[in-house]
Residue frames as a rotation matrix with the C-alpha (Angstrom) as fourth column:
MET 1
0.309 -0.731 -0.609 -15.76
0.926 0.377 0.017 -2.53
0.217 -0.569 0.793 -10.30
SER 2
0.827 0.071 -0.558 -14.54
0.333 -0.862 0.383 0.45
-0.453 -0.503 -0.736 -8.31
ALA 3
0.829 -0.552 0.090 -11.93
-0.273 -0.540 -0.796 2.88
0.488 0.635 -0.599 -9.54
ALA 4
0.354 -0.729 0.586 -9.63
-0.903 -0.103 0.417 1.89
-0.244 -0.677 -0.695 -6.69
VAL 5
-0.415 -0.433 0.800 -9.57
-0.199 0.901 0.385 -1.77
-0.888 0.001 -0.460 -7.77
SER 6
0.222 0.492 -0.842 -10.11
-0.880 -0.270 -0.390 -1.81
-0.420 0.827 0.373 -11.54
ARG 7
0.936 0.169 0.308 -10.24
-0.025 0.907 -0.421 -4.68
-0.350 0.386 0.853 -13.99
PRO 8
0.618 -0.782 -0.079 -6.86
-0.193 -0.054 -0.980 -3.67
0.762 0.621 -0.184 -15.53
GLY 9
0.047 -0.601 0.798 -5.45
-0.982 -0.174 -0.074 -3.79
0.183 -0.780 -0.598 -12.00
TRP 10
0.503 0.199 0.841 -6.53
-0.479 0.874 0.079 -7.40
-0.720 -0.443 0.535 -11.56
LYS 11
0.986 -0.149 -0.077 -5.09
0.003 0.472 -0.881 -8.24
0.167 0.869 0.466 -14.98
ARG 12
0.290 -0.937 0.195 -1.67
-0.785 -0.349 -0.511 -7.18
0.547 -0.005 -0.837 -13.69
LEU 13
-0.096 -0.301 0.949 -1.82
-0.891 0.452 0.053 -10.10
-0.444 -0.840 -0.312 -11.27
LEU 14
0.866 0.451 -0.215 -2.50
-0.499 0.749 -0.436 -12.77
-0.036 0.485 0.874 -13.91
VAL 15
0.298 -0.839 -0.455 1.20
-0.307 0.367 -0.878 -13.49
0.904 0.402 -0.148 -14.43
PRO 16
-0.561 -0.513 0.649 1.97
-0.773 0.044 -0.633 -13.61
0.297 -0.857 -0.422 -10.67
LEU 17
0.295 0.740 0.604 -1.03
-0.843 0.500 -0.200 -15.91
-0.450 -0.450 0.771 -10.19
LEU 18
0.872 -0.037 -0.488 0.23
-0.302 0.743 -0.597 -18.28
0.385 0.668 0.637 -12.88
LEU 19
-0.143 -0.989 -0.019 3.70
-0.456 0.083 -0.886 -18.14
0.878 -0.118 -0.463 -11.33
ALA 20
-0.294 0.099 0.951 2.23
-0.948 0.092 -0.303 -18.96
-0.117 -0.991 0.066 -7.91
LEU 21
0.757 0.632 0.163 0.47
-0.591 0.770 -0.239 -22.01
-0.277 0.085 0.957 -9.36
LEU 22
0.632 -0.594 -0.498 3.67
-0.183 0.510 -0.840 -23.18
0.753 0.622 0.214 -11.06
VAL 23
-0.379 -0.790 0.481 5.80
-0.680 -0.115 -0.724 -22.62
0.627 -0.602 -0.494 -7.97
TYR 24
0.039 0.486 0.873 3.28
-0.924 0.351 -0.154 -24.54
-0.381 -0.800 0.463 -5.88
ALA 25
0.901 0.369 -0.227 3.07
-0.433 0.796 -0.422 -27.39
0.025 0.479 0.877 -8.41
PHE 26
0.508 -0.796 -0.329 6.86
0.180 0.472 -0.863 -27.78
0.843 0.379 0.382 -8.53
TRP 27
0.750 -0.123 0.649 7.51
-0.581 -0.591 0.560 -26.82
0.315 -0.797 -0.515 -4.89
SER 28
0.684 -0.438 0.584 9.46
-0.297 0.563 0.771 -29.94
-0.666 -0.701 0.255 -3.94
THR 29
0.818 -0.360 0.448 11.51
0.575 0.523 -0.629 -30.12
-0.008 0.772 0.635 -7.13
ILE 30
-0.133 -0.981 -0.141 14.98
0.893 -0.180 0.412 -28.95
-0.430 -0.072 0.900 -8.06
PHE 31
-0.198 0.093 0.976 13.43
0.754 -0.622 0.213 -26.18
0.626 0.778 0.053 -10.17
VAL 32
0.660 0.537 0.526 12.05
0.068 -0.740 0.669 -24.27
0.749 -0.406 -0.525 -7.18
TRP 33
0.559 -0.485 -0.672 14.88
0.827 0.380 0.414 -25.19
0.054 -0.788 0.614 -4.80
PRO 34
-0.538 -0.810 0.234 17.08
0.777 -0.584 -0.235 -22.17
0.328 0.055 0.943 -5.73
LEU 35
-0.184 0.562 0.807 14.12
-0.080 -0.827 0.557 -19.87
0.980 0.037 0.197 -5.13
ARG 36
0.811 0.458 -0.364 13.41
0.275 0.252 0.928 -21.42
0.516 -0.853 0.078 -1.74
LEU 37
0.056 -0.885 -0.462 17.06
0.997 0.071 -0.017 -20.89
0.048 -0.460 0.887 -0.83
PHE 38
-0.562 -0.235 0.793 16.74
0.369 -0.929 -0.014 -17.25
0.740 0.285 0.609 -1.82
VAL 39
0.415 0.793 0.446 13.84
-0.171 -0.413 0.895 -16.81
0.894 -0.447 -0.035 0.61
VAL 40
0.696 -0.266 -0.667 15.85
0.701 0.454 0.550 -18.50
0.157 -0.850 0.502 3.38
LEU 41
-0.421 -0.900 0.113 18.62
0.870 -0.436 -0.231 -15.99
0.257 0.001 0.966 2.69
LEU 42
-0.242 0.437 0.866 16.10
-0.032 -0.896 0.443 -13.14
0.970 0.080 0.231 2.88
HIS 43
0.776 0.540 -0.327 15.00
0.238 0.231 0.944 -14.55
0.585 -0.810 0.050 6.24
GLU 44
0.290 -0.755 -0.588 18.54
0.954 0.182 0.237 -14.45
-0.072 -0.630 0.773 7.61
VAL 45
-0.610 -0.478 0.632 19.24
0.581 -0.813 -0.053 -11.02
0.539 0.334 0.773 6.12
SER 46
0.264 0.798 0.541 16.08
0.017 -0.565 0.825 -9.74
0.964 -0.209 -0.162 7.83
HIS 47
0.754 -0.103 -0.648 17.49
0.651 0.245 0.719 -10.85
0.084 -0.964 0.252 11.19
GLY 48
-0.249 -0.967 -0.056 20.69
0.967 -0.251 0.032 -9.01
-0.045 -0.046 0.998 10.37
LEU 49
-0.423 0.166 0.891 18.93
0.306 -0.899 0.313 -5.82
0.853 0.405 0.330 9.31
ALA 50
0.694 0.720 0.013 16.88
0.182 -0.194 0.964 -5.87
0.697 -0.667 -0.265 12.52
ALA 51
0.418 -0.633 -0.652 20.09
0.896 0.166 0.413 -6.14
-0.153 -0.756 0.636 14.52
VAL 52
-0.596 -0.691 0.409 21.66
0.766 -0.642 0.031 -3.19
0.241 0.332 0.912 12.71
LEU 53
-0.168 0.627 0.760 18.51
0.143 -0.748 0.648 -1.06
0.975 0.217 0.036 13.01
THR 54
0.872 0.488 -0.042 18.39
0.094 -0.082 0.992 -1.66
0.481 -0.869 -0.117 16.79
GLY 55
0.670 -0.646 0.366 22.03
-0.741 -0.608 0.285 -0.80
0.038 -0.462 -0.886 17.40
GLY 56
0.487 -0.498 0.718 23.69
-0.071 0.797 0.600 -4.16
-0.871 -0.343 0.353 16.82
ARG 57
-0.072 -0.549 -0.833 25.69
-0.959 -0.191 0.209 -5.66
-0.274 0.813 -0.513 13.98
ILE 58
0.919 0.294 -0.264 25.85
-0.376 0.856 -0.355 -8.71
0.122 0.425 0.897 11.76
VAL 59
0.147 -0.880 0.452 28.61
-0.603 0.283 0.746 -11.16
-0.784 -0.382 -0.489 12.63
SER 60
-0.899 -0.421 -0.117 27.99
-0.351 0.535 0.769 -13.81
-0.261 0.732 -0.629 10.00
ILE 61
0.264 0.953 -0.150 25.34
-0.881 0.175 -0.440 -15.47
-0.393 0.248 0.886 7.83
GLU 62
-0.811 -0.477 0.340 25.20
-0.325 0.849 0.416 -19.15
-0.487 0.227 -0.844 6.98
LEU 63
0.267 0.862 -0.431 23.12
-0.928 0.111 -0.355 -21.02
-0.258 0.494 0.830 4.39
SER 64
-0.580 -0.437 0.687 22.91
-0.305 0.899 0.314 -24.75
-0.755 -0.028 -0.655 3.82
PRO 65
-0.869 0.222 -0.441 21.64
-0.405 0.192 0.894 -26.74
0.283 0.956 -0.077 0.80
ARG 66
-0.620 0.674 -0.402 18.92
0.714 0.697 0.065 -28.24
0.324 -0.247 -0.913 3.01
GLU 67
0.042 0.643 0.764 17.36
0.260 -0.746 0.613 -24.77
0.965 0.173 -0.198 3.35
GLY 68
0.527 0.013 -0.850 18.80
0.849 -0.057 0.525 -24.15
-0.042 -0.998 -0.041 6.78
GLY 69
0.173 -0.472 0.865 20.12
0.299 -0.811 -0.502 -20.74
0.938 0.346 0.001 7.70
LEU 70
0.409 -0.105 -0.906 21.71
0.904 -0.089 0.419 -18.89
-0.124 -0.990 0.059 10.59
CYS 71
0.312 -0.335 0.889 22.39
0.165 -0.902 -0.398 -15.21
0.936 0.271 -0.226 11.14
THR 72
0.118 -0.377 -0.919 24.74
0.989 0.124 0.077 -14.54
0.085 -0.918 0.388 14.04
THR 73
0.398 0.095 0.913 24.44
0.201 -0.979 0.014 -11.02
0.895 0.178 -0.409 15.43
ALA 74
-0.470 -0.520 -0.713 25.96
0.854 -0.064 -0.517 -8.99
0.223 -0.852 0.474 18.25
GLY 75
-0.918 0.161 -0.362 24.03
0.036 -0.877 -0.479 -6.41
-0.394 -0.453 0.800 20.20
GLY 76
-0.695 0.717 -0.045 20.67
-0.321 -0.254 0.913 -5.03
0.643 0.649 0.406 19.18
TRP 77
-0.290 0.724 0.626 17.23
-0.927 -0.049 -0.373 -5.81
-0.239 -0.688 0.685 20.57
PRO 78
-0.950 -0.192 0.245 16.70
-0.151 0.973 0.176 -9.60
-0.272 0.130 -0.954 20.73
PHE 79
-0.167 0.968 0.187 12.91
0.219 0.222 -0.950 -9.32
-0.961 -0.118 -0.249 20.59
VAL 80
0.507 0.330 -0.796 12.97
-0.596 -0.532 -0.601 -7.42
-0.622 0.780 -0.073 17.30
ILE 81
-0.436 -0.772 -0.463 15.79
-0.887 0.283 0.364 -9.53
-0.150 0.569 -0.808 15.86
SER 82
-0.846 0.129 0.518 13.97
0.045 0.984 -0.170 -12.80
-0.531 -0.120 -0.839 16.57
SER 83
0.123 0.992 -0.002 10.72
0.200 -0.027 -0.979 -11.47
-0.972 0.120 -0.202 15.11
ALA 84
0.081 -0.108 -0.991 12.28
-0.671 -0.741 0.026 -10.15
-0.737 0.663 -0.132 11.93
GLY 85
-0.776 -0.570 0.269 13.07
-0.197 0.625 0.756 -13.36
-0.599 0.533 -0.597 10.04
TYR 86
-0.471 0.670 0.574 9.68
0.806 0.591 -0.028 -14.62
-0.358 0.449 -0.818 8.89
LEU 87
0.533 0.729 -0.429 8.07
0.508 -0.681 -0.527 -11.20
-0.676 0.063 -0.734 8.77
GLY 88
-0.025 -0.637 -0.771 11.05
-0.421 -0.693 0.586 -9.69
-0.907 0.339 -0.251 6.95
SER 89
-0.888 -0.307 0.343 11.04
0.138 0.533 0.835 -12.32
-0.439 0.788 -0.431 4.20
ALA 90
-0.047 0.946 0.321 7.28
0.938 0.151 -0.310 -11.78
-0.342 0.286 -0.895 3.76
LEU 91
0.555 0.216 -0.803 7.78
0.120 -0.976 -0.180 -8.01
-0.823 0.003 -0.568 3.54
PHE 92
-0.530 -0.775 -0.343 10.57
-0.358 -0.163 0.920 -8.45
-0.769 0.610 -0.191 0.99
GLY 93
-0.714 0.315 0.625 8.24
0.630 0.679 0.377 -10.67
-0.306 0.663 -0.683 -1.02
ALA 94
0.386 0.903 -0.188 5.48
0.752 -0.426 -0.503 -8.08
-0.534 0.053 -0.844 -0.88
LEU 95
0.215 -0.402 -0.890 7.90
-0.273 -0.900 0.341 -5.38
-0.938 0.170 -0.303 -2.01
PHE 96
-0.815 -0.573 0.090 9.17
-0.106 0.299 0.948 -7.44
-0.570 0.763 -0.304 -4.95
LEU 97
-0.407 0.732 0.546 5.64
0.868 0.496 -0.017 -8.36
-0.283 0.467 -0.838 -6.03
VAL 98
0.548 0.656 -0.519 4.26
0.490 -0.755 -0.436 -4.82
-0.678 -0.015 -0.735 -5.85
LEU 99
-0.070 -0.655 -0.752 7.28
-0.462 -0.647 0.606 -3.40
-0.884 0.391 -0.257 -7.69
GLY 100
-0.835 -0.344 0.428 7.04
0.132 0.631 0.764 -6.19
-0.534 0.695 -0.482 -10.26
VAL 101
-0.235 0.832 0.502 3.40
0.958 0.285 -0.025 -5.56
-0.164 0.475 -0.864 -11.12
ARG 102
0.706 0.607 -0.364 3.23
0.581 -0.791 -0.192 -1.78
-0.404 -0.075 -0.911 -10.75
GLY 103
0.131 -0.742 -0.657 6.62
-0.060 -0.668 0.742 -0.36
-0.990 -0.058 -0.132 -11.67
LYS 104
0.744 0.012 -0.668 7.99
-0.648 -0.230 -0.726 0.42
-0.162 0.973 -0.163 -15.11
PRO 105
0.923 -0.383 -0.037 10.23
0.349 0.874 -0.338 -2.13
0.162 0.299 0.940 -16.87
ARG 106
0.216 -0.896 0.389 13.21
0.010 -0.396 -0.918 0.22
0.976 0.202 -0.076 -16.70
MET 107
0.169 -0.096 0.981 12.76
-0.935 -0.331 0.129 0.51
0.312 -0.939 -0.146 -12.95
HIS 108
0.953 0.194 0.234 12.54
-0.257 0.924 0.281 -3.29
-0.162 -0.328 0.931 -12.70
ARG 109
0.606 -0.792 -0.067 15.94
0.391 0.371 -0.843 -3.54
0.693 0.485 0.534 -14.37
THR 110
-0.061 -0.623 0.780 17.40
-0.483 -0.666 -0.569 -1.05
0.874 -0.411 -0.260 -11.88
VAL 111
0.475 0.319 0.820 15.91
-0.880 0.189 0.436 -2.90
-0.016 -0.929 0.370 -8.90
ALA 112
0.990 -0.124 -0.072 17.22
0.115 0.986 -0.123 -6.25
0.086 0.114 0.990 -10.16
ALA 113
0.269 -0.950 0.160 20.70
0.225 -0.100 -0.969 -4.76
0.937 0.297 0.187 -10.56
LEU 114
-0.066 -0.252 0.965 20.65
-0.792 -0.575 -0.204 -3.19
0.606 -0.778 -0.162 -7.08
LEU 115
0.787 0.404 0.465 19.41
-0.604 0.658 0.450 -6.47
-0.124 -0.635 0.762 -5.61
GLY 116
0.817 -0.541 -0.202 22.25
0.358 0.749 -0.557 -8.31
0.452 0.383 0.806 -7.31
LEU 117
-0.043 -0.865 0.501 24.83
-0.113 -0.494 -0.862 -5.85
0.993 -0.094 -0.077 -6.03
ALA 118
0.194 0.186 0.963 23.42
-0.941 -0.244 0.236 -5.99
0.279 -0.952 0.127 -2.50
LEU 119
0.975 0.201 0.098 23.50
-0.220 0.944 0.244 -9.78
-0.044 -0.260 0.965 -2.55
LEU 120
0.482 -0.870 -0.102 27.11
0.400 0.322 -0.858 -9.82
0.780 0.373 0.503 -3.72
ALA 121
-0.157 -0.543 0.825 28.13
-0.498 -0.678 -0.541 -7.33
0.853 -0.496 -0.164 -1.03
LEU 122
0.508 0.429 0.747 26.33
-0.861 0.223 0.458 -9.26
0.030 -0.875 0.482 1.73
THR 123
0.970 -0.152 -0.191 27.92
0.122 0.980 -0.158 -12.48
0.212 0.130 0.969 0.54
LEU 124
0.219 -0.969 0.115 31.44
0.261 -0.056 -0.964 -11.09
0.940 0.241 0.240 0.44
PHE 125
-0.303 -0.366 0.880 31.21
-0.595 -0.648 -0.475 -9.39
0.744 -0.668 -0.022 3.83
TYR 126
-0.141 0.388 0.911 29.06
-0.986 0.027 -0.164 -11.71
-0.089 -0.921 0.379 5.90
VAL 127
0.829 0.521 -0.204 28.36
-0.539 0.841 -0.041 -15.16
0.150 0.144 0.978 4.43
ARG 128
-0.049 -0.907 0.418 30.73
-0.970 0.142 0.196 -17.68
-0.238 -0.396 -0.887 5.97
SER 129
0.257 0.149 0.955 29.40
-0.083 0.988 -0.132 -21.11
-0.963 -0.046 0.266 4.98
SER 130
-0.750 -0.658 0.071 30.97
-0.017 0.127 0.992 -22.51
-0.662 0.742 -0.106 1.80
PHE 131
-0.440 0.660 0.609 27.67
0.893 0.394 0.219 -23.39
-0.095 0.640 -0.762 0.17
GLY 132
0.534 0.704 -0.468 26.10
0.676 -0.688 -0.264 -20.07
-0.507 -0.175 -0.844 1.10
PHE 133
-0.078 -0.659 -0.748 29.09
-0.126 -0.738 0.663 -18.15
-0.989 0.146 -0.025 -0.24
VAL 134
-0.913 -0.250 0.324 28.91
0.247 0.295 0.923 -19.87
-0.326 0.922 -0.208 -3.63
TYR 135
-0.125 0.952 0.280 25.13
0.989 0.142 -0.040 -19.54
-0.078 0.272 -0.959 -3.77
GLY 136
0.455 0.311 -0.835 25.25
0.425 -0.899 -0.103 -15.83
-0.783 -0.308 -0.541 -2.93
LEU 137
-0.471 -0.711 -0.522 27.87
-0.211 -0.484 0.849 -15.09
-0.857 0.510 0.078 -5.57
VAL 138
-0.869 0.167 0.465 26.01
0.484 0.477 0.733 -17.06
-0.100 0.863 -0.496 -8.25
ALA 139
0.111 0.993 -0.045 22.61
0.976 -0.117 -0.182 -15.59
-0.186 -0.024 -0.982 -7.40
GLY 140
0.294 -0.061 -0.954 23.98
0.169 -0.979 0.115 -12.04
-0.941 -0.195 -0.277 -7.28
ALA 141
-0.741 -0.636 -0.215 25.80
-0.141 -0.166 0.976 -12.48
-0.657 0.754 0.034 -10.58
LEU 142
-0.624 0.582 0.521 22.66
0.781 0.484 0.395 -13.91
-0.022 0.653 -0.757 -12.22
LEU 143
0.402 0.789 -0.465 20.59
0.752 -0.574 -0.323 -10.95
-0.522 -0.220 -0.824 -11.07
LEU 144
-0.032 -0.502 -0.864 23.17
-0.208 -0.842 0.497 -8.56
-0.978 0.196 -0.078 -12.51
ALA 145
-0.910 -0.317 0.265 23.26
0.149 0.346 0.926 -10.53
-0.386 0.883 -0.268 -15.77
VAL 146
-0.152 0.941 0.303 19.47
0.976 0.191 -0.106 -10.42
-0.157 0.280 -0.947 -16.05
ALA 147
0.538 0.370 -0.758 19.48
0.397 -0.904 -0.159 -6.66
-0.744 -0.215 -0.633 -15.47
ARG 148
-0.169 -0.746 -0.645 22.40
-0.310 -0.581 0.753 -5.99
-0.936 0.327 -0.133 -17.83
TRP 149
-0.881 -0.429 -0.201 21.91
-0.328 0.246 0.912 -8.27
-0.342 0.869 -0.357 -20.81
LEU 150
-0.642 0.701 0.310 18.35
0.756 0.646 0.105 -9.58
-0.127 0.302 -0.945 -20.94
PRO 151
-0.391 0.584 0.712 15.30
0.284 -0.659 0.696 -7.59
0.875 0.475 0.091 -22.08
GLU 152
-0.705 0.106 0.701 13.63
-0.588 -0.640 -0.495 -5.39
0.396 -0.761 0.514 -19.48
GLY 153
0.347 0.932 -0.107 10.74
-0.741 0.342 0.577 -7.84
0.574 -0.121 0.810 -19.25
ALA 154
0.099 -0.388 -0.916 13.10
0.288 0.893 -0.346 -10.43
0.952 -0.230 0.200 -17.77
SER 155
-0.898 -0.422 0.126 13.76
0.038 -0.358 -0.933 -8.23
0.439 -0.833 0.337 -14.74
SER 156
-0.271 0.892 0.361 10.00
-0.920 -0.351 0.175 -7.77
0.283 -0.285 0.916 -14.30
PHE 157
0.462 0.428 -0.777 9.54
-0.317 0.898 0.306 -11.54
0.829 0.105 0.550 -14.43
VAL 158
-0.363 -0.703 -0.612 12.30
0.391 0.481 -0.785 -12.16
0.845 -0.525 0.100 -11.87
LEU 159
-0.866 0.066 0.496 10.87
-0.424 -0.622 -0.658 -9.64
0.265 -0.780 0.566 -9.38
ARG 160
0.139 0.989 0.047 7.41
-0.926 0.113 0.359 -11.19
0.350 -0.094 0.932 -9.65
LEU 161
0.356 -0.057 -0.933 8.82
-0.025 0.997 -0.071 -14.69
0.934 0.048 0.354 -9.30
LEU 162
-0.697 -0.671 -0.253 10.85
0.282 0.067 -0.957 -13.80
0.659 -0.739 0.142 -6.21
GLY 163
-0.658 0.520 0.545 7.88
-0.724 -0.635 -0.268 -11.95
0.207 -0.570 0.795 -4.73
VAL 164
0.379 0.853 -0.358 5.47
-0.723 0.515 0.460 -14.83
0.577 0.085 0.812 -5.27
THR 165
0.103 -0.408 -0.907 7.90
0.252 0.893 -0.373 -17.42
0.962 -0.190 0.195 -3.89
SER 166
-0.874 -0.460 0.153 8.63
0.007 -0.328 -0.945 -15.35
0.485 -0.825 0.290 -0.78
LEU 167
-0.400 0.803 0.442 4.95
-0.905 -0.423 -0.051 -14.79
0.146 -0.420 0.895 -0.06
LEU 168
0.535 0.544 -0.647 4.23
-0.455 0.830 0.322 -18.52
0.712 0.122 0.691 -0.46
TYR 169
-0.110 -0.707 -0.699 7.25
0.277 0.653 -0.705 -19.70
0.954 -0.272 0.124 1.50
ALA 170
-0.717 -0.264 0.646 6.88
-0.441 -0.546 -0.712 -17.49
0.540 -0.795 0.275 4.58
PRO 171
0.114 0.805 0.582 3.49
-0.992 0.060 0.110 -18.80
0.054 -0.590 0.806 5.81
TRP 172
0.715 0.101 -0.692 4.34
-0.227 0.969 -0.094 -22.38
0.661 0.225 0.716 4.82
ASP 173
-0.273 -0.924 -0.268 7.61
0.133 0.240 -0.962 -22.21
0.953 -0.298 0.058 6.74
ILE 174
-0.559 0.145 0.817 5.93
-0.765 -0.470 -0.440 -20.71
0.320 -0.871 0.373 9.79
ALA 175
0.522 0.844 0.122 3.24
-0.841 0.484 0.242 -23.41
0.145 -0.229 0.963 9.83
SER 176
0.584 -0.335 -0.739 5.78
-0.027 0.902 -0.431 -26.18
0.812 0.272 0.517 9.25
ASP 177
-0.376 -0.912 -0.161 8.34
0.214 0.084 -0.973 -25.09
0.902 -0.401 0.163 11.85
LEU 178
-0.901 -0.090 0.424 6.24
-0.308 -0.554 -0.773 -23.45
0.305 -0.827 0.472 14.52
ILE 179
-0.134 0.949 0.284 2.67
-0.989 -0.108 -0.104 -24.77
-0.068 -0.295 0.953 14.43
LEU 180
0.651 0.413 -0.637 2.64
-0.548 0.836 -0.018 -28.29
0.525 0.361 0.771 12.97
ARG 181
0.509 -0.535 -0.674 5.76
0.676 0.733 -0.072 -29.24
0.533 -0.419 0.735 14.92
SER 182
0.983 -0.175 -0.059 7.94
-0.081 -0.695 0.715 -27.73
-0.166 -0.698 -0.697 17.63
VAL 183
0.391 -0.914 0.108 11.51
0.594 0.161 -0.788 -26.69
0.702 0.373 0.606 16.84
PRO 184
0.626 -0.090 -0.774 13.22
0.728 -0.288 0.622 -25.52
-0.279 -0.953 -0.115 20.07
ALA 185
-0.374 -0.891 -0.257 15.97
0.678 -0.451 0.580 -23.67
-0.632 0.042 0.773 18.19
SER 186
-0.029 0.444 0.895 13.46
0.932 -0.311 0.184 -21.70
0.361 0.840 -0.405 16.10
ASP 187
-0.705 -0.146 0.694 12.87
0.073 -0.988 -0.134 -17.95
0.705 -0.044 0.708 16.19
ALA 188
0.303 0.904 0.303 9.62
-0.383 -0.176 0.907 -18.55
0.873 -0.391 0.293 18.08
GLY 189
0.539 -0.202 -0.818 11.52
0.684 0.671 0.286 -20.69
0.491 -0.714 0.500 20.58
ALA 190
-0.599 -0.800 0.029 13.88
0.675 -0.524 -0.519 -17.78
0.430 -0.292 0.854 21.20
LEU 191
-0.474 0.498 0.726 10.93
-0.382 -0.859 0.340 -15.44
0.793 -0.116 0.598 21.75
ALA 192
0.587 0.688 -0.427 9.28
0.061 0.489 0.870 -17.96
0.807 -0.537 0.245 24.06
ARG 193
0.079 -0.648 -0.757 12.39
0.943 0.294 -0.153 -17.96
0.322 -0.703 0.635 26.22
LEU 194
-0.815 -0.409 0.410 12.48
0.323 -0.909 -0.265 -14.15
0.481 -0.083 0.873 26.18
THR 195
-0.543 0.696 0.470 8.82
-0.600 -0.713 0.362 -13.53
0.587 -0.085 0.805 26.94
GLY 196
-0.841 0.261 0.474 7.42
-0.248 0.594 -0.765 -16.68
-0.481 -0.761 -0.435 28.51
ILE 197
0.228 0.914 -0.335 4.75
-0.792 -0.026 -0.610 -16.81
-0.566 0.404 0.718 25.78
PRO 198
0.221 -0.151 0.963 4.58
0.185 0.976 0.111 -20.27
-0.957 0.154 0.244 24.12
SER 199
-0.746 -0.635 -0.200 6.28
-0.098 -0.192 0.976 -20.57
-0.659 0.748 0.081 20.74
ILE 200
-0.544 0.595 0.591 3.08
0.835 0.452 0.314 -21.78
-0.080 0.665 -0.743 19.08
ALA 201
0.455 0.701 -0.549 1.44
0.637 -0.687 -0.350 -18.46
-0.623 -0.190 -0.759 19.99
TRP 202
-0.112 -0.584 -0.804 4.20
-0.326 -0.743 0.584 -16.60
-0.939 0.327 -0.107 18.19
GLY 203
-0.880 -0.212 0.424 3.82
0.267 0.517 0.813 -18.97
-0.391 0.829 -0.399 15.24
VAL 204
-0.020 0.960 0.280 0.10
0.977 0.079 -0.200 -18.27
-0.214 0.270 -0.939 14.96
LEU 205
0.490 0.157 -0.858 0.71
0.209 -0.976 -0.060 -14.52
-0.846 -0.150 -0.511 15.27
TRP 206
-0.459 -0.759 -0.462 3.41
-0.344 -0.328 0.880 -14.55
-0.819 0.563 -0.111 12.57
LEU 207
-0.712 0.278 0.645 1.29
0.644 0.624 0.442 -16.75
-0.280 0.730 -0.623 10.30
GLY 208
0.389 0.916 -0.104 -1.56
0.823 -0.396 -0.407 -14.27
-0.414 0.073 -0.908 10.53
ALA 209
0.324 -0.345 -0.881 0.79
-0.150 -0.938 0.312 -11.35
-0.934 0.031 -0.356 9.92
SER 210
-0.747 -0.659 0.087 2.38
-0.047 0.182 0.982 -13.03
-0.663 0.730 -0.167 6.87
LEU 211
-0.361 0.705 0.610 -1.07
0.917 0.386 0.097 -13.68
-0.167 0.595 -0.786 5.36
VAL 212
0.622 0.548 -0.559 -2.07
0.480 -0.831 -0.281 -10.06
-0.619 -0.094 -0.780 5.96
ILE 213
-0.156 -0.774 -0.614 1.16
-0.282 -0.561 0.778 -8.91
-0.947 0.295 -0.131 4.29
ALA 214
-0.829 -0.128 0.545 0.42
0.413 0.516 0.750 -11.13
-0.377 0.847 -0.375 1.28
TRP 215
0.117 0.962 0.248 -3.14
0.971 -0.058 -0.233 -9.83
-0.210 0.268 -0.940 1.03
ARG 216
0.543 0.040 -0.839 -2.01
0.125 -0.992 0.034 -6.21
-0.830 -0.124 -0.544 1.27
ALA 217
-0.587 -0.795 -0.152 0.55
-0.115 -0.103 0.988 -6.84
-0.802 0.597 -0.031 -1.46
VAL 218
-0.563 0.475 0.677 -2.20
0.816 0.449 0.363 -8.16
-0.131 0.757 -0.640 -3.71
ARG 219
0.504 0.815 -0.284 -4.41
0.769 -0.574 -0.281 -5.16
-0.393 -0.077 -0.917 -2.94
LEU 220
0.200 -0.516 -0.833 -1.59
-0.175 -0.855 0.488 -2.72
-0.964 0.048 -0.262 -3.68
GLY 221
-0.747 -0.550 0.374 -0.81
0.205 0.345 0.916 -4.60
-0.633 0.761 -0.145 -6.87
VAL 222
-0.357 0.693 0.626 -4.32
0.932 0.223 0.285 -4.20
0.057 0.686 -0.726 -8.25
ARG 223
0.235 0.478 -0.846 -4.94
0.559 -0.779 -0.285 -0.65
-0.795 -0.406 -0.450 -7.05
SER 224
0.371 -0.024 0.928 -5.34
0.895 -0.257 -0.364 1.75
0.247 0.966 -0.074 -9.96
């Protein structure tokens, strides 16, 4: 095996692989539901970040227990904002996975704490739905608790779990909402109205991009 992709590198992915199998096996259960909600929140936050980065602002974020979400923005570039949801959640997942398998445990604790603080701040300033507000506060507090009081390995586990779930959820959500069925109010529907390109074309493009992101995350995770 080459030096770039060594056997110890692949061993780092054993835990994420087991987590992926468990998440998939229990996908439709209450155990994975909070994780799926977290990815939905990442999706909406990605829309908001795209708005801010293109000169706009976040007005509000909503999250429902049925895994629905809405990020209302003002200004910014609609093309980038509409594209950012699915791709942003996949990129967040890749970041969490790579950090979780390559970083040091102490760094994992710091990242978990920063993630918890960011989630609390976003919730307090932007989340307006009652369920989303409670979920954001609880999730942020749990991340801080993991970083503060549990062993460093717990933060590593959480980052890998969030990364795996995000990378699984993004392509599944794209296929479900944009390819297997048509949802007019979807992100791809918004892009179809902006560009005249059918929403299914955007769905296929985003699905391919999310799979490439997942594959690159795996490659970075095993690189020595």
